[in-house]
PQR file of N, CA, C, O and H, with PARSE charges and radii, in Angstrom:
ATOM      1  N   UNK A   1     -59.332  16.818 104.385 -0.4000 1.5000
ATOM      2  CA  UNK A   1     -58.908  17.509 103.180 -0.0000 2.0000
ATOM      3  C   UNK A   1     -60.085  17.804 102.262  0.5500 1.7000
ATOM      4  O   UNK A   1     -59.992  18.665 101.387 -0.5500 1.4000
ATOM      5  N   UNK A   2     -61.187  17.097 102.455 -0.4000 1.5000
ATOM      6  CA  UNK A   2     -62.339  17.360 101.611 -0.0000 2.0000
ATOM      7  C   UNK A   2     -62.251  16.731 100.236  0.5500 1.7000
ATOM      8  O   UNK A   2     -62.889  17.216  99.302 -0.5500 1.4000
ATOM      9  H   UNK A   2     -61.263  16.398 103.166  0.4000 1.0000
ATOM     10  N   UNK A   3     -61.484  15.673 100.083 -0.4000 1.5000
ATOM     11  CA  UNK A   3     -61.320  14.982  98.806 -0.0000 2.0000
ATOM     12  C   UNK A   3     -61.577  13.491  99.000  0.5500 1.7000
ATOM     13  O   UNK A   3     -61.622  13.006 100.130 -0.5500 1.4000
ATOM     14  H   UNK A   3     -60.966  15.279 100.842  0.4000 1.0000
ATOM     15  N   UNK A   4     -61.744  12.771  97.900 -0.4000 1.5000
ATOM     16  CA  UNK A   4     -61.942  11.330  97.952 -0.0000 2.0000
ATOM     17  C   UNK A   4     -60.612  10.642  97.680  0.5500 1.7000
ATOM     18  O   UNK A   4     -59.944  10.939  96.689 -0.5500 1.4000
ATOM     19  H   UNK A   4     -61.708  13.166  96.981  0.4000 1.0000
ATOM     20  N   UNK A   5     -60.234   9.732  98.551 -0.4000 1.5000
ATOM     21  CA  UNK A   5     -59.004   8.953  98.402 -0.0000 2.0000
ATOM     22  C   UNK A   5     -59.401   7.481  98.366  0.5500 1.7000
ATOM     23  O   UNK A   5     -60.225   7.041  99.169 -0.5500 1.4000
ATOM     24  H   UNK A   5     -60.776   9.490  99.355  0.4000 1.0000
ATOM     25  N   UNK A   6     -58.817   6.711  97.434 -0.4000 1.5000
ATOM     26  CA  UNK A   6     -59.113   5.295  97.309 -0.0000 2.0000
ATOM     27  C   UNK A   6     -58.204   4.485  98.230  0.5500 1.7000
ATOM     28  O   UNK A   6     -57.062   4.868  98.484 -0.5500 1.4000
ATOM     29  H   UNK A   6     -58.148   7.068  96.782  0.4000 1.0000
ATOM     30  N   UNK A   7     -58.718   3.372  98.721 -0.4000 1.5000
ATOM     31  CA  UNK A   7     -57.928   2.440  99.518 -0.0000 2.0000
ATOM     32  C   UNK A   7     -58.169   1.041  98.966  0.5500 1.7000
ATOM     33  O   UNK A   7     -59.298   0.551  98.982 -0.5500 1.4000
ATOM     34  H   UNK A   7     -59.646   3.061  98.515  0.4000 1.0000
ATOM     35  N   UNK A   8     -57.116   0.401  98.481 -0.4000 1.5000
ATOM     36  CA  UNK A   8     -57.247  -0.966  97.960 -0.0000 2.0000
ATOM     37  C   UNK A   8     -57.364  -1.966  99.104  0.5500 1.7000
ATOM     38  O   UNK A   8     -58.120  -2.932  99.007 -0.5500 1.4000
ATOM     39  H   UNK A   8     -56.198   0.799  98.469  0.4000 1.0000
ATOM     40  N   UNK A   9     -56.631  -1.744 100.176 -0.4000 1.5000
ATOM     41  CA  UNK A   9     -56.621  -2.658 101.305 -0.0000 2.0000
ATOM     42  C   UNK A   9     -57.450  -2.072 102.441  0.5500 1.7000
ATOM     43  O   UNK A   9     -57.210  -0.945 102.876 -0.5500 1.4000
ATOM     44  H   UNK A   9     -56.017  -0.958 100.255  0.4000 1.0000
ATOM     45  N   UNK A  10     -58.421  -2.834 102.917 -0.4000 1.5000
ATOM     46  CA  UNK A  10     -59.256  -2.358 104.018 -0.0000 2.0000
ATOM     47  C   UNK A  10     -58.659  -2.710 105.374  0.5500 1.7000
ATOM     48  O   UNK A  10     -59.195  -2.311 106.408 -0.5500 1.4000
ATOM     49  H   UNK A  10     -58.616  -3.749 102.564  0.4000 1.0000
ATOM     50  N   UNK A  11     -57.539  -3.464 105.381 -0.4000 1.5000
ATOM     51  CA  UNK A  11     -56.902  -3.818 106.645 -0.0000 2.0000
ATOM     52  C   UNK A  11     -55.621  -3.035 106.893  0.5500 1.7000
ATOM     53  O   UNK A  11     -55.156  -2.975 108.031 -0.5500 1.4000
ATOM     54  H   UNK A  11     -57.104  -3.788 104.542  0.4000 1.0000
ATOM     55  N   UNK A  12     -55.041  -2.437 105.865 -0.4000 1.5000
ATOM     56  CA  UNK A  12     -53.796  -1.685 106.035 -0.0000 2.0000
ATOM     57  C   UNK A  12     -53.961  -0.226 105.615  0.5500 1.7000
ATOM     58  O   UNK A  12     -53.739   0.682 106.416 -0.5500 1.4000
ATOM     59  H   UNK A  12     -55.420  -2.486 104.941  0.4000 1.0000
ATOM     60  N   UNK A  13     -54.350  -0.003 104.365 -0.4000 1.5000
ATOM     61  CA  UNK A  13     -54.431   1.359 103.851 -0.0000 2.0000
ATOM     62  C   UNK A  13     -55.576   2.153 104.468  0.5500 1.7000
ATOM     63  O   UNK A  13     -55.391   3.316 104.827 -0.5500 1.4000
ATOM     64  H   UNK A  13     -54.531  -0.741 103.715  0.4000 1.0000
ATOM     65  N   UNK A  14     -56.739   1.557 104.597 -0.4000 1.5000
ATOM     66  CA  UNK A  14     -57.907   2.290 105.091 -0.0000 2.0000
ATOM     67  C   UNK A  14     -57.722   2.815 106.510  0.5500 1.7000
ATOM     68  O   UNK A  14     -58.014   3.985 106.755 -0.5500 1.4000
ATOM     69  H   UNK A  14     -56.890   0.612 104.306  0.4000 1.0000
ATOM     70  N   UNK A  15     -57.249   2.000 107.461 -0.4000 1.5000
ATOM     71  CA  UNK A  15     -57.007   2.558 108.802 -0.0000 2.0000
ATOM     72  C   UNK A  15     -55.968   3.682 108.794  0.5500 1.7000
ATOM     73  O   UNK A  15     -56.080   4.635 109.564 -0.5500 1.4000
ATOM     74  H   UNK A  15     -57.012   1.049 107.262  0.4000 1.0000
ATOM     75  N   UNK A  16     -54.966   3.573 107.931 -0.4000 1.5000
ATOM     76  CA  UNK A  16     -53.972   4.638 107.828 -0.0000 2.0000
ATOM     77  C   UNK A  16     -54.603   5.920 107.316  0.5500 1.7000
ATOM     78  O   UNK A  16     -54.310   7.003 107.823 -0.5500 1.4000
ATOM     79  H   UNK A  16     -54.875   2.798 107.305  0.4000 1.0000
ATOM     80  N   UNK A  17     -55.474   5.805 106.307 -0.4000 1.5000
ATOM     81  CA  UNK A  17     -56.153   6.983 105.772 -0.0000 2.0000
ATOM     82  C   UNK A  17     -57.000   7.677 106.836  0.5500 1.7000
ATOM     83  O   UNK A  17     -57.005   8.904 106.932 -0.5500 1.4000
ATOM     84  H   UNK A  17     -55.711   4.925 105.896  0.4000 1.0000
ATOM     85  N   UNK A  18     -57.713   6.885 107.631 -0.4000 1.5000
ATOM     86  CA  UNK A  18     -58.533   7.474 108.692 -0.0000 2.0000
ATOM     87  C   UNK A  18     -57.648   8.161 109.736  0.5500 1.7000
ATOM     88  O   UNK A  18     -57.994   9.229 110.241 -0.5500 1.4000
ATOM     89  H   UNK A  18     -57.709   5.888 107.553  0.4000 1.0000
ATOM     90  N   UNK A  19     -56.513   7.550 110.054 -0.4000 1.5000
ATOM     91  CA  UNK A  19     -55.587   8.150 111.017 -0.0000 2.0000
ATOM     92  C   UNK A  19     -55.054   9.473 110.487  0.5500 1.7000
ATOM     93  O   UNK A  19     -55.043  10.470 111.210 -0.5500 1.4000
ATOM     94  H   UNK A  19     -56.232   6.682 109.644  0.4000 1.0000
ATOM     95  N   UNK A  20     -54.616   9.495 109.240 -0.4000 1.5000
ATOM     96  CA  UNK A  20     -54.068  10.717 108.656 -0.0000 2.0000
ATOM     97  C   UNK A  20     -55.129  11.801 108.508  0.5500 1.7000
ATOM     98  O   UNK A  20     -54.831  12.985 108.665 -0.5500 1.4000
ATOM     99  H   UNK A  20     -54.625   8.686 108.653  0.4000 1.0000
ATOM    100  N   UNK A  21     -56.357  11.409 108.208 -0.4000 1.5000
ATOM    101  CA  UNK A  21     -57.425  12.387 108.002 -0.0000 2.0000
ATOM    102  C   UNK A  21     -57.665  13.241 109.245  0.5500 1.7000
ATOM    103  O   UNK A  21     -57.970  14.428 109.130 -0.5500 1.4000
ATOM    104  H   UNK A  21     -56.600  10.448 108.081  0.4000 1.0000
ATOM    105  N   UNK A  22     -57.531  12.650 110.425 -0.4000 1.5000
ATOM    106  CA  UNK A  22     -57.836  13.365 111.662 -0.0000 2.0000
ATOM    107  C   UNK A  22     -56.593  13.716 112.476  0.5500 1.7000
ATOM    108  O   UNK A  22     -56.710  14.133 113.628 -0.5500 1.4000
ATOM    109  H   UNK A  22     -57.284  11.685 110.518  0.4000 1.0000
ATOM    110  N   UNK A  23     -55.401  13.552 111.892 -0.4000 1.5000
ATOM    111  CA  UNK A  23     -54.145  13.888 112.556 -0.0000 2.0000
ATOM    112  C   UNK A  23     -53.773  15.323 112.198  0.5500 1.7000
ATOM    113  O   UNK A  23     -53.592  15.642 111.022 -0.5500 1.4000
ATOM    114  H   UNK A  23     -55.306  13.213 110.956  0.4000 1.0000
ATOM    115  N   UNK A  24     -53.661  16.178 113.189 -0.4000 1.5000
ATOM    116  CA  UNK A  24     -53.350  17.594 112.939 -0.0000 2.0000
ATOM    117  C   UNK A  24     -51.925  17.809 112.446  0.5500 1.7000
ATOM    118  O   UNK A  24     -51.627  18.860 111.878 -0.5500 1.4000
ATOM    119  H   UNK A  24     -53.808  15.920 114.143  0.4000 1.0000
ATOM    120  N   UNK A  25     -51.030  16.827 112.651 -0.4000 1.5000
ATOM    121  CA  UNK A  25     -49.648  16.945 112.173 -0.0000 2.0000
ATOM    122  C   UNK A  25     -49.528  16.596 110.685  0.5500 1.7000
ATOM    123  O   UNK A  25     -48.508  16.895 110.063 -0.5500 1.4000
ATOM    124  H   UNK A  25     -51.272  15.973 113.112  0.4000 1.0000
ATOM    125  N   UNK A  26     -50.562  15.966 110.109 -0.4000 1.5000
ATOM    126  CA  UNK A  26     -50.551  15.607 108.691 -0.0000 2.0000
ATOM    127  C   UNK A  26     -51.176  16.742 107.891  0.5500 1.7000
ATOM    128  O   UNK A  26     -52.351  17.063 108.067 -0.5500 1.4000
ATOM    129  H   UNK A  26     -51.391  15.723 110.614  0.4000 1.0000
ATOM    130  N   UNK A  27     -50.388  17.344 107.016 -0.4000 1.5000
ATOM    131  CA  UNK A  27     -50.896  18.451 106.207 -0.0000 2.0000
ATOM    132  C   UNK A  27     -51.668  17.968 104.990  0.5500 1.7000
ATOM    133  O   UNK A  27     -52.716  18.522 104.657 -0.5500 1.4000
ATOM    134  H   UNK A  27     -49.433  17.084 106.873  0.4000 1.0000
ATOM    135  N   UNK A  28     -51.149  16.927 104.316 -0.4000 1.5000
ATOM    136  CA  UNK A  28     -51.821  16.412 103.130 -0.0000 2.0000
ATOM    137  C   UNK A  28     -51.312  15.011 102.811  0.5500 1.7000
ATOM    138  O   UNK A  28     -50.200  14.643 103.190 -0.5500 1.4000
ATOM    139  H   UNK A  28     -50.298  16.477 104.586  0.4000 1.0000
ATOM    140  N   UNK A  29     -52.122  14.247 102.123 -0.4000 1.5000
ATOM    141  CA  UNK A  29     -51.721  12.966 101.568 -0.0000 2.0000
ATOM    142  C   UNK A  29     -52.468  12.788 100.264  0.5500 1.7000
ATOM    143  O   UNK A  29     -53.539  13.363 100.069 -0.5500 1.4000
ATOM    144  H   UNK A  29     -53.025  14.546 101.815  0.4000 1.0000
ATOM    145  N   UNK A  30     -51.906  11.995  99.375 -0.4000 1.5000
ATOM    146  CA  UNK A  30     -52.421  11.915  98.007 -0.0000 2.0000
ATOM    147  C   UNK A  30     -52.754  10.483  97.622  0.5500 1.7000
ATOM    148  O   UNK A  30     -52.205   9.525  98.167 -0.5500 1.4000
ATOM    149  H   UNK A  30     -51.036  11.528  99.533  0.4000 1.0000
ATOM    150  N   UNK A  31     -53.665  10.366  96.674 -0.4000 1.5000
ATOM    151  CA  UNK A  31     -54.041   9.077  96.108 -0.0000 2.0000
ATOM    152  C   UNK A  31     -52.876   8.513  95.293  0.5500 1.7000
ATOM    153  O   UNK A  31     -51.929   9.231  94.972 -0.5500 1.4000
ATOM    154  H   UNK A  31     -54.111  11.144  96.232  0.4000 1.0000
ATOM    155  N   UNK A  32     -52.954   7.239  94.968 -0.4000 1.5000
ATOM    156  CA  UNK A  32     -51.917   6.615  94.149 -0.0000 2.0000
ATOM    157  C   UNK A  32     -51.931   7.214  92.750  0.5500 1.7000
ATOM    158  O   UNK A  32     -52.998   7.542  92.231 -0.5500 1.4000
ATOM    159  H   UNK A  32     -53.723   6.656  95.229  0.4000 1.0000
ATOM    160  N   UNK A  33     -50.750   7.361  92.126 -0.4000 1.5000
ATOM    161  CA  UNK A  33     -50.707   7.921  90.774 -0.0000 2.0000
ATOM    162  C   UNK A  33     -51.320   6.965  89.750  0.5500 1.7000
ATOM    163  O   UNK A  33     -51.458   5.768  90.003 -0.5500 1.4000
ATOM    164  H   UNK A  33     -49.883   7.094  92.547  0.4000 1.0000
ATOM    165  N   UNK A  34     -51.680   7.512  88.598 -0.4000 1.5000
ATOM    166  CA  UNK A  34     -52.263   6.718  87.516 -0.0000 2.0000
ATOM    167  C   UNK A  34     -51.233   5.729  86.958  0.5500 1.7000
ATOM    168  O   UNK A  34     -50.030   5.984  87.000 -0.5500 1.4000
ATOM    169  H   UNK A  34     -51.568   8.484  88.392  0.4000 1.0000
ATOM    170  N   UNK A  35     -51.717   4.607  86.442 -0.4000 1.5000
ATOM    171  CA  UNK A  35     -50.861   3.595  85.823 -0.0000 2.0000
ATOM    172  C   UNK A  35     -51.214   3.522  84.343  0.5500 1.7000
ATOM    173  O   UNK A  35     -52.389   3.501  83.975 -0.5500 1.4000
ATOM    174  H   UNK A  35     -52.695   4.400  86.409  0.4000 1.0000
ATOM    175  N   UNK A  36     -50.191   3.485  83.501 -0.4000 1.5000
ATOM    176  CA  UNK A  36     -50.384   3.434  82.057 -0.0000 2.0000
ATOM    177  C   UNK A  36     -49.707   2.166  81.532  0.5500 1.7000
ATOM    178  O   UNK A  36     -48.648   1.774  82.023 -0.5500 1.4000
ATOM    179  H   UNK A  36     -49.237   3.503  83.800  0.4000 1.0000
ATOM    180  N   UNK A  37     -50.318   1.533  80.540 -0.4000 1.5000
ATOM    181  CA  UNK A  37     -49.754   0.347  79.909 -0.0000 2.0000
ATOM    182  C   UNK A  37     -48.918   0.776  78.698  0.5500 1.7000
ATOM    183  O   UNK A  37     -49.438   1.396  77.771 -0.5500 1.4000
ATOM    184  H   UNK A  37     -51.178   1.851  80.142  0.4000 1.0000
ATOM    185  N   UNK A  38     -47.641   0.447  78.710 -0.4000 1.5000
ATOM    186  CA  UNK A  38     -46.719   0.838  77.664 -0.0000 2.0000
ATOM    187  C   UNK A  38     -46.356  -0.387  76.812  0.5500 1.7000
ATOM    188  O   UNK A  38     -45.724  -1.311  77.323 -0.5500 1.4000
ATOM    189  H   UNK A  38     -47.219  -0.057  79.464  0.4000 1.0000
ATOM    190  N   UNK A  39     -46.738  -0.417  75.527 -0.4000 1.5000
ATOM    191  CA  UNK A  39     -46.403  -1.576  74.685 -0.0000 2.0000
ATOM    192  C   UNK A  39     -44.900  -1.601  74.403  0.5500 1.7000
ATOM    193  O   UNK A  39     -44.307  -0.580  74.055 -0.5500 1.4000
ATOM    194  H   UNK A  39     -47.252   0.334  75.112  0.4000 1.0000
ATOM    195  N   UNK A  40     -44.291  -2.783  74.558 -0.4000 1.5000
ATOM    196  CA  UNK A  40     -42.860  -2.953  74.305 -0.0000 2.0000
ATOM    197  C   UNK A  40     -42.631  -4.233  73.509  0.5500 1.7000
ATOM    198  O   UNK A  40     -43.520  -5.079  73.413 -0.5500 1.4000
ATOM    199  H   UNK A  40     -44.773  -3.613  74.841  0.4000 1.0000
ATOM    200  N   UNK A  41     -41.456  -4.368  72.950 -0.4000 1.5000
ATOM    201  CA  UNK A  41     -41.019  -5.604  72.306 -0.0000 2.0000
ATOM    202  C   UNK A  41     -39.901  -6.177  73.173  0.5500 1.7000
ATOM    203  O   UNK A  41     -38.882  -5.520  73.388 -0.5500 1.4000
ATOM    204  H   UNK A  41     -40.734  -3.681  73.028  0.4000 1.0000
ATOM    205  N   UNK A  42     -40.089  -7.402  73.669 -0.4000 1.5000
ATOM    206  CA  UNK A  42     -39.111  -8.022  74.551 -0.0000 2.0000
ATOM    207  C   UNK A  42     -37.875  -8.461  73.770  0.5500 1.7000
ATOM    208  O   UNK A  42     -37.868  -8.429  72.540 -0.5500 1.4000
ATOM    209  H   UNK A  42     -40.917  -7.935  73.494  0.4000 1.0000
ATOM    210  N   UNK A  43     -36.843  -8.865  74.483 -0.4000 1.5000
ATOM    211  CA  UNK A  43     -35.585  -9.277  73.870 -0.0000 2.0000
ATOM    212  C   UNK A  43     -35.764 -10.487  72.957  0.5500 1.7000
ATOM    213  O   UNK A  43     -35.022 -10.648  71.988 -0.5500 1.4000
ATOM    214  H   UNK A  43     -36.849  -8.891  75.483  0.4000 1.0000
ATOM    215  N   UNK A  44     -36.757 -11.349  73.262 -0.4000 1.5000
ATOM    216  CA  UNK A  44     -36.992 -12.523  72.419 -0.0000 2.0000
ATOM    217  C   UNK A  44     -37.905 -12.212  71.236  0.5500 1.7000
ATOM    218  O   UNK A  44     -38.272 -13.120  70.491 -0.5500 1.4000
ATOM    219  H   UNK A  44     -37.361 -11.218  74.049  0.4000 1.0000
ATOM    220  N   UNK A  45     -38.282 -10.929  71.047 -0.4000 1.5000
ATOM    221  CA  UNK A  45     -39.079 -10.517  69.897 -0.0000 2.0000
ATOM    222  C   UNK A  45     -40.578 -10.514  70.122  0.5500 1.7000
ATOM    223  O   UNK A  45     -41.327 -10.065  69.255 -0.5500 1.4000
ATOM    224  H   UNK A  45     -37.983 -10.191  71.653  0.4000 1.0000
ATOM    225  N   UNK A  46     -41.032 -11.002  71.260 -0.4000 1.5000
ATOM    226  CA  UNK A  46     -42.467 -11.046  71.539 -0.0000 2.0000
ATOM    227  C   UNK A  46     -42.963  -9.692  72.015  0.5500 1.7000
ATOM    228  O   UNK A  46     -42.245  -8.961  72.696 -0.5500 1.4000
ATOM    229  H   UNK A  46     -40.423 -11.366  71.964  0.4000 1.0000
ATOM    230  N   UNK A  47     -44.202  -9.364  71.649 -0.4000 1.5000
ATOM    231  CA  UNK A  47     -44.819  -8.123  72.108 -0.0000 2.0000
ATOM    232  C   UNK A  47     -45.345  -8.315  73.529  0.5500 1.7000
ATOM    233  O   UNK A  47     -45.851  -9.380  73.881 -0.5500 1.4000
ATOM    234  H   UNK A  47     -44.785  -9.958  71.095  0.4000 1.0000
ATOM    235  N   UNK A  48     -45.218  -7.281  74.320 -0.4000 1.5000
ATOM    236  CA  UNK A  48     -45.664  -7.332  75.705 -0.0000 2.0000
ATOM    237  C   UNK A  48     -46.072  -5.930  76.146  0.5500 1.7000
ATOM    238  O   UNK A  48     -45.951  -4.976  75.378 -0.5500 1.4000
ATOM    239  H   UNK A  48     -44.807  -6.415  74.033  0.4000 1.0000
ATOM    240  N   UNK A  49     -46.546  -5.806  77.355 -0.4000 1.5000
ATOM    241  CA  UNK A  49     -46.900  -4.514  77.936 -0.0000 2.0000
ATOM    242  C   UNK A  49     -46.151  -4.338  79.245  0.5500 1.7000
ATOM    243  O   UNK A  49     -46.007  -5.279  80.025 -0.5500 1.4000
ATOM    244  H   UNK A  49     -46.644  -6.581  77.979  0.4000 1.0000
ATOM    245  N   UNK A  50     -45.681  -3.132  79.473 -0.4000 1.5000
ATOM    246  CA  UNK A  50     -45.020  -2.781  80.722 -0.0000 2.0000
ATOM    247  C   UNK A  50     -45.877  -1.738  81.421  0.5500 1.7000
ATOM    248  O   UNK A  50     -46.255  -0.737  80.812 -0.5500 1.4000
ATOM    249  H   UNK A  50     -45.798  -2.367  78.840  0.4000 1.0000
ATOM    250  N   UNK A  51     -46.188  -1.964  82.698 -0.4000 1.5000
ATOM    251  CA  UNK A  51     -46.965  -0.988  83.440 -0.0000 2.0000
ATOM    252  C   UNK A  51     -46.058   0.123  83.908  0.5500 1.7000
ATOM    253  O   UNK A  51     -44.982  -0.135  84.448 -0.5500 1.4000
ATOM    254  H   UNK A  51     -45.880  -2.777  83.192  0.4000 1.0000
ATOM    255  N   UNK A  52     -46.481   1.355  83.706 -0.4000 1.5000
ATOM    256  CA  UNK A  52     -45.692   2.535  84.036 -0.0000 2.0000
ATOM    257  C   UNK A  52     -46.522   3.425  84.953  0.5500 1.7000
ATOM    258  O   UNK A  52     -47.654   3.784  84.627 -0.5500 1.4000
ATOM    259  H   UNK A  52     -47.355   1.564  83.267  0.4000 1.0000
ATOM    260  N   UNK A  53     -45.952   3.777  86.102 -0.4000 1.5000
ATOM    261  CA  UNK A  53     -46.631   4.664  87.032 -0.0000 2.0000
ATOM    262  C   UNK A  53     -46.290   6.102  86.667  0.5500 1.7000
ATOM    263  O   UNK A  53     -45.120   6.466  86.556 -0.5500 1.4000
ATOM    264  H   UNK A  53     -45.033   3.485  86.366  0.4000 1.0000
ATOM    265  N   UNK A  54     -47.321   6.911  86.484 -0.4000 1.5000
ATOM    266  CA  UNK A  54     -47.120   8.298  86.076 -0.0000 2.0000
ATOM    267  C   UNK A  54     -46.978   9.169  87.316  0.5500 1.7000
ATOM    268  O   UNK A  54     -47.943   9.369  88.054 -0.5500 1.4000
ATOM    269  H   UNK A  54     -48.272   6.615  86.575  0.4000 1.0000
ATOM    270  N   UNK A  55     -45.791   9.681  87.541 -0.4000 1.5000
ATOM    271  CA  UNK A  55     -45.540  10.570  88.679 -0.0000 2.0000
ATOM    272  C   UNK A  55     -45.806  12.007  88.262  0.5500 1.7000
ATOM    273  O   UNK A  55     -45.389  12.439  87.188 -0.5500 1.4000
ATOM    274  H   UNK A  55     -45.007   9.519  86.941  0.4000 1.0000
ATOM    275  N   UNK A  56     -46.492  12.731  89.105 -0.4000 1.5000
ATOM    276  CA  UNK A  56     -46.782  14.134  88.817 -0.0000 2.0000
ATOM    277  C   UNK A  56     -45.933  15.006  89.731  0.5500 1.7000
ATOM    278  O   UNK A  56     -45.841  14.761  90.934 -0.5500 1.4000
ATOM    279  H   UNK A  56     -46.831  12.380  89.978  0.4000 1.0000
ATOM    280  N   UNK A  57     -45.324  16.009  89.154 -0.4000 1.5000
ATOM    281  CA  UNK A  57     -44.504  16.931  89.944 -0.0000 2.0000
ATOM    282  C   UNK A  57     -45.215  18.230  90.143  0.5500 1.7000
ATOM    283  O   UNK A  57     -44.682  19.134  90.786 -0.5500 1.4000
ATOM    284  H   UNK A  57     -45.399  16.207  88.177  0.4000 1.0000
TER
END
């Protein structure tokens, strides 16, 4: 595809990426979406953060 894709796992994700890169039946694959920290107030009143994955359409 001519792009850089990240792999967190070198035993699971990386071999899959190499397989998809040279598989003619695979048209495209994408990197993981960005993660954003969303500040929230929990039910007990304490402040916390919730991780939110940003999906792009």
